C-alpha positions as CSV (number, residue, x, y, z in Angstrom):
1,M,89.5,41.6,106.3
2,K,91.8,41.4,103.3
3,T,93.3,44.5,101.5
4,R,93.7,44.4,98.2
5,T,96.5,46.6,96.4
6,A,95.8,48.3,93.0
7,A,98.1,47.0,90.3
8,P,100.7,49.5,89.2
9,H,99.9,51.3,86.4
10,P,102.5,49.9,83.3
11,I,104.9,52.0,81.6
12,A,104.9,52.9,77.8
13,V,108.8,52.9,76.2
14,C,108.2,53.6,72.8
15,A,110.1,50.6,71.6
16,A,109.4,47.2,69.6
17,S,107.0,44.5,70.9
18,H,108.0,42.4,74.1
19,T,106.0,40.5,76.4
20,A,106.9,43.0,79.6
21,P,103.7,45.5,80.7
22,I,105.3,47.9,78.4
23,A,104.5,49.4,75.1
24,A,106.4,51.0,72.4
25,L,106.2,53.9,69.8
26,A,108.0,56.3,67.4
27,L,107.3,59.5,66.7
28,R,109.3,61.7,63.5
29,V,110.9,64.6,65.2
30,S,109.2,67.6,64.0
31,R,109.0,71.4,64.8
32,D,106.0,73.7,64.6
33,D,105.6,77.2,65.7
34,G,109.3,76.1,67.9
35,K,107.6,73.4,69.5
36,T,107.7,69.7,69.1
37,R,105.1,67.1,69.1
38,L,105.8,64.3,71.8
39,I,102.8,62.2,71.8
40,P,100.1,61.9,69.0
41,A,96.3,62.7,69.8
42,G,93.6,60.3,69.9
43,E,94.2,56.2,69.6
44,F,97.8,55.3,68.6
45,N,100.0,52.4,68.6
46,A,103.5,51.7,67.5
47,P,104.6,51.0,64.1
48,R,106.4,48.1,64.8
49,G,104.3,46.6,67.4
50,A,103.7,47.3,71.3
51,M,106.9,46.4,73.4
52,T,104.3,44.7,76.2
53,G,100.5,44.4,76.2
54,S,98.1,44.5,73.4
55,G,97.8,48.4,73.2
56,P,96.6,50.5,71.8
57,W,96.8,53.6,74.0
58,Q,95.2,56.8,73.5
59,L,95.4,60.4,74.5
60,D,92.4,63.1,74.5
61,A,92.3,66.8,75.7
62,T,91.4,65.8,79.4
63,G,94.3,63.5,79.7
64,A,96.5,66.0,78.3
65,Q,95.6,68.4,80.6
66,A,96.1,66.0,83.5
67,I,99.8,65.6,82.0
68,I,99.9,69.2,81.7
69,A,99.3,69.7,85.6
70,L,101.7,67.1,86.3
71,A,104.4,68.6,84.3
72,A,103.9,72.3,85.7
73,A,104.3,70.6,89.6
74,R,108.1,69.4,88.3
75,S,111.1,71.3,89.4
76,T,113.2,69.9,86.6
77,D,112.9,70.0,82.9
78,I,111.9,66.8,81.0
79,P,115.3,65.0,79.7
80,I,115.7,63.8,76.0
81,D,118.5,61.3,75.8
82,Y,119.9,59.2,73.1
83,E,118.1,55.7,72.5
84,H,117.1,55.2,75.9
85,Q,120.4,55.6,77.6
86,T,118.6,56.8,80.7
87,L,117.2,53.8,81.4
88,M,119.9,51.5,80.3
89,A,122.7,53.2,82.6
90,E,122.3,51.1,85.3
91,R,122.6,48.1,83.2
92,N,125.5,49.0,80.9
93,G,127.1,51.8,83.0
94,L,127.3,54.0,80.5
95,P,126.6,57.7,80.7
96,A,123.3,59.2,79.7
97,P,124.2,62.4,78.0
98,A,120.9,64.8,77.0
99,A,120.2,65.1,73.6
100,G,117.8,68.1,74.8
101,W,115.4,69.4,77.6
102,I,111.5,70.1,77.4
103,D,110.4,72.8,79.4
104,P,107.6,71.1,81.6
105,R,105.5,74.1,81.8
106,S,105.6,74.7,77.7
107,L,103.4,71.6,77.3
108,E,100.5,72.3,74.9
109,W,97.6,70.3,73.8
110,R,96.7,70.9,69.9
111,A,94.5,68.8,67.9
112,D,97.2,66.4,66.8
113,G,98.8,65.7,69.9
114,L,100.8,66.7,73.1
115,Y,103.6,69.6,72.1
116,G,106.5,71.0,74.1
117,Q,109.3,73.4,73.7
118,V,112.6,71.7,73.3
119,A,115.8,73.3,73.9
120,W,118.2,70.6,71.9
121,T,121.9,70.4,72.5
122,A,124.3,71.8,70.0
123,A,125.4,68.5,69.1
124,A,121.9,66.9,69.0
125,S,120.8,69.7,67.0
126,A,123.4,68.9,64.2
127,A,122.6,65.5,64.3
128,I,118.7,66.2,63.5
129,D,120.0,68.7,60.8
130,A,122.0,65.9,59.2
131,D,119.3,63.5,59.5
132,S,121.4,61.2,61.7
133,Y,118.4,61.1,64.2
134,R,114.4,61.1,63.1
135,Y,112.7,59.8,65.6
136,L,111.3,60.5,69.3
137,S,110.2,57.8,71.7
138,P,108.2,58.6,74.8
139,V,108.1,57.3,77.9
140,F,104.9,57.1,79.8
141,P,102.8,55.3,82.2
142,Y,99.1,54.1,81.3
143,D,96.0,52.7,82.1
144,A,96.4,48.9,81.6
145,E,92.4,48.7,81.0
146,T,91.7,51.9,78.7
147,G,95.4,52.6,77.5
148,A,95.0,56.3,78.7
149,V,98.3,58.1,78.6
150,L,98.6,59.3,82.2
151,D,102.2,61.3,82.6
152,L,105.4,62.0,80.3
153,L,108.2,60.7,82.1
154,H,111.2,61.1,79.6
155,V,111.9,61.0,76.1
156,A,114.3,59.4,73.5
157,L,116.1,60.6,70.2
158,T,116.2,57.2,68.3
159,N,116.2,55.9,64.8
160,T,114.8,52.2,65.8
161,P,111.4,51.8,67.8
162,A,113.0,48.4,69.2
163,I,114.8,48.6,72.4
164,D,116.1,45.8,74.7
165,T,113.3,43.9,76.8
166,A,115.4,45.2,80.0
167,I,114.3,48.8,79.4
168,T,110.6,47.9,80.5
169,E,111.5,47.0,84.3
170,L,113.7,49.9,84.6
171,A,111.6,52.4,83.3
172,A,108.6,51.0,85.8
173,A,111.2,50.9,88.7
174,R,112.3,54.7,87.7
175,A,108.8,56.1,87.8
176,G,108.1,54.2,91.6
177,R,105.4,52.0,90.5
178,G,107.1,48.7,90.3
179,A,106.7,45.8,87.4
180,S,105.2,42.4,87.1
181,E,108.4,41.0,87.2
182,A,111.1,43.3,88.7
183,T,114.5,42.6,87.2
184,P,117.2,42.0,89.7
185,P,119.4,45.0,90.8
186,K,122.7,44.9,89.3
187,E,125.3,43.5,92.1
188,N,127.2,46.4,93.7
189,T,130.7,45.5,92.9
190,V,132.7,48.2,95.0
191,D,134.4,46.9,98.0
192,R,132.8,49.2,100.7
193,E,135.3,48.3,103.4
194,K,138.2,49.5,101.2
195,L,136.3,52.6,100.0
196,I,135.5,53.5,103.6
197,A,139.3,53.2,104.4
198,K,140.6,55.5,101.5
199,L,138.3,58.2,102.6
200,G,139.5,58.1,106.0
201,L,136.0,57.5,107.3
202,A,134.9,55.4,110.5
203,A,134.5,51.7,109.6
204,E,130.5,52.2,110.4
205,A,130.1,55.2,108.0
206,T,126.8,55.7,106.7
207,D,126.0,56.0,102.9
208,E,125.0,59.8,103.4
209,Q,128.6,60.2,105.1
210,I,130.3,58.2,102.2
211,D,128.4,60.3,99.7
212,T,129.8,63.6,101.5
213,A,133.3,62.6,101.8
214,L,133.4,61.4,97.6
215,A,131.8,64.8,97.0
216,A,134.3,66.9,98.9
217,L,137.1,64.5,97.5
218,K,135.7,65.6,94.1
219,A,135.3,69.3,94.9
220,S,139.0,69.4,96.3
221,A,140.4,67.8,92.6
222,A,138.3,70.4,90.9
223,D,139.9,73.2,93.2
224,A,143.6,71.6,92.6
225,A,143.0,71.7,89.1
226,A,141.8,75.1,88.9
227,F,145.1,76.2,91.2
228,R,147.3,74.5,88.8
229,T,145.5,76.4,86.1
230,A,145.8,79.5,88.0
231,L,149.9,78.8,88.4
232,G,150.2,77.9,84.7
233,A,151.1,74.6,85.8
234,K,150.5,71.1,84.0
235,D,147.6,69.0,84.8
236,D,149.9,66.5,86.0
237,A,152.1,68.7,88.2
238,K,152.8,67.6,91.8
239,P,152.5,69.3,94.6
240,A,156.3,70.3,94.7
241,E,156.1,71.8,91.1
242,A,153.2,73.7,92.0
243,V,154.7,75.4,94.9
244,A,157.8,76.1,92.7
245,A,155.3,77.9,89.9
246,L,153.7,79.7,92.8
247,K,157.3,81.2,93.9
248,A,158.0,81.9,90.5
249,S,155.1,84.0,90.0
250,S,155.5,85.6,93.3
251,A,159.3,87.0,92.8
252,T,159.0,90.5,92.7
253,A,161.0,92.4,89.8
254,P,163.6,95.1,91.4
255,A,162.4,98.4,92.2
256,D,162.3,101.3,89.9
257,M,164.5,103.8,91.5
258,S,163.5,106.4,89.4
259,Q,160.1,106.3,90.9
260,Y,161.2,106.9,94.4
261,V,163.2,110.0,96.5
262,P,165.6,109.5,99.4
263,K,163.9,109.7,102.7
264,D,165.7,113.1,103.9
265,V,165.0,114.7,100.5
266,Y,161.1,113.7,101.1
267,E,161.2,115.3,104.7
268,E,162.8,118.1,103.6
269,T,160.4,118.8,100.9
270,T,157.3,118.1,103.4
271,Q,159.2,120.7,106.0
272,Q,159.4,123.4,103.2
273,L,156.3,123.0,102.1
274,A,154.7,123.3,105.5
275,A,156.6,126.6,106.0
276,L,155.6,128.0,103.0
277,K,152.1,127.3,103.7
278,A,152.7,128.8,107.4
279,N,154.1,132.0,106.0
280,S,151.4,132.1,103.3
281,N,148.9,132.1,106.2
282,T,150.7,134.8,108.1
283,A,151.1,137.1,105.3
284,E,147.3,136.6,104.7
285,L,146.3,137.3,108.3
286,D,148.7,140.4,108.4
287,A,146.9,141.8,105.3
288,L,143.3,141.3,106.8
289,I,144.3,142.9,110.1
290,K,145.5,145.8,108.3
291,E,142.5,145.8,106.1
292,G,140.3,145.9,109.5
293,L,142.7,148.6,110.9
294,E,142.2,151.0,108.2
295,D,138.2,150.8,107.5
296,G,137.7,150.5,111.2
297,R,136.3,147.1,111.6
298,I,139.4,146.4,114.1
299,P,139.0,149.3,116.5
300,G,142.3,149.0,117.5
301,K,145.7,147.0,118.3
302,K,144.6,145.0,121.1
303,T,141.8,143.7,119.3
304,A,144.5,143.0,116.1
305,D,146.6,141.3,118.6
306,W,143.9,139.1,119.9
307,L,142.6,138.1,116.2
308,R,146.2,137.2,115.1
309,T,146.3,134.9,117.9
310,Q,142.8,133.1,116.6
311,G,143.9,132.6,113.3
312,I,142.3,133.1,109.9
313,A,139.3,131.7,110.1
314,A,138.3,133.9,113.4
315,C,139.7,136.9,111.7
316,K,138.0,136.3,108.7
317,A,134.6,135.5,110.7
318,H,135.0,138.9,112.6
319,L,135.5,141.2,109.8
320,D,132.6,139.9,108.1
321,G,130.6,140.7,110.9
322,A,132.0,143.7,112.3
323,P,130.4,147.4,110.8
324,S,133.0,149.3,108.9
325,I,133.4,152.6,111.1
326,A,134.0,155.8,109.1
327,A,135.2,157.9,112.3
328,L,138.1,155.6,112.7
329,K,139.3,156.0,109.4
330,T,140.3,159.3,109.4
331,T,139.9,162.5,112.1
332,Q,137.6,165.0,111.7
333,T,140.4,167.6,112.8
334,Q,142.9,166.5,109.9
335,G,145.4,165.0,112.7
336,K,144.9,168.2,115.1
337,A,144.0,167.3,119.0
338,P,140.3,168.5,119.1
339,E,139.0,170.9,120.7
340,G,137.9,169.4,124.3
341,A,140.2,166.5,123.9
342,E,141.3,164.7,127.0
343,T,144.4,165.3,128.7
344,K,147.4,163.0,128.8
345,G,146.6,159.9,130.8
346,D,142.9,160.8,131.1
347,D,141.1,157.3,130.5
348,K,137.8,159.5,129.5
349,L,136.6,159.2,126.0
350,T,136.1,161.8,123.5
351,E,133.1,162.4,121.7
352,T,134.3,160.4,118.8
353,E,135.4,157.7,120.7
354,L,131.7,157.4,122.4
355,A,130.3,157.6,118.9
356,V,132.5,154.6,118.2
357,C,131.1,152.7,121.0
358,K,127.6,153.4,120.5
359,G,127.7,152.2,116.8
360,M,129.6,149.2,118.2
361,D,127.1,148.5,121.1
362,I,130.5,148.1,123.3
363,S,130.9,149.8,126.8
364,P,133.4,152.8,127.0
365,E,135.4,150.5,129.7
366,A,135.7,147.8,127.0
367,Y,136.5,150.6,124.3
368,R,139.4,152.0,126.5
369,K,140.8,148.8,127.5
370,A,141.2,147.7,123.9
371,N,142.5,151.1,123.1
372,P,144.4,152.8,126.0
373,V,145.2,156.4,125.8
374,P,149.0,156.7,124.1
375,A,151.5,158.0,126.1
376,A,152.8,161.6,124.8
């Protein structure tokens, strides 16, 4: 059984009439509500005749919705070039700068055609405002039998609908649909072996490895240019000149000695400050202990000496939590030995001392240990 392959859809490049399966058309550049008409509605033809085929073409709401759906699936904007240079670049070797970009998600069907939001480049916008360019020439595949437009590939800014015949085959090749009489590809004039050798690759290097090496080479050139710019070196500066510029930029100025002091002076000052801080702490601790002894929060000398070894923080914590004992501030006998006072060397507590123990919830033994009976 033989398999019949379906014929590819011809592609329309809006240019003058020729004999390849491609058509032509030109639209006046116009803007409406921020959008530009890209393909007219209904049945239309090229003003100067079809580039190929008999035409005409046609676009209705249903066909437009199909084109809008295809455009929405694109990951890139639809380019607008000058004079179909996107198609001609492969033949003339010249760059194909963009005149503008169509947001594929902005396509909109209106009564008079398919519109899209165009972001013109500054150069193209100036050219349009100056009337240097007037027409748009869309490139689209279409049904050879019905003339129905099937998609929008890209658009050209042009002044003449007529374009070189070779565009027909290039447009078909770019769309991946083939053409009736494919134009032979331009012969590659690059000496592959020399290129591989200059890139330092193995003789059996693949195209992907060559592309990677070229990309790395370009990146290195860009880094070198940025490095020279940062150093203030000339664009054509040799490595030695760039190194010299680096050394010059890294040379440090003499230190401003007015901003510094000798090491001995610094250490002496540091020691004095530490001593002052220590003296200040000692004075503060002495004042706290004196205050505690006077108001009864520190029962006696033993407690005071112990708190002195613990430091300011511990002393403050003790004073904050200890009650003030009025009985320790003065004696009820105005300094005279009370009746029933214990004799010299007797460790028994007086009634007053027992009251202190009860008020502070400490044992008599602990109190006496902290406050021994003074010698006569």
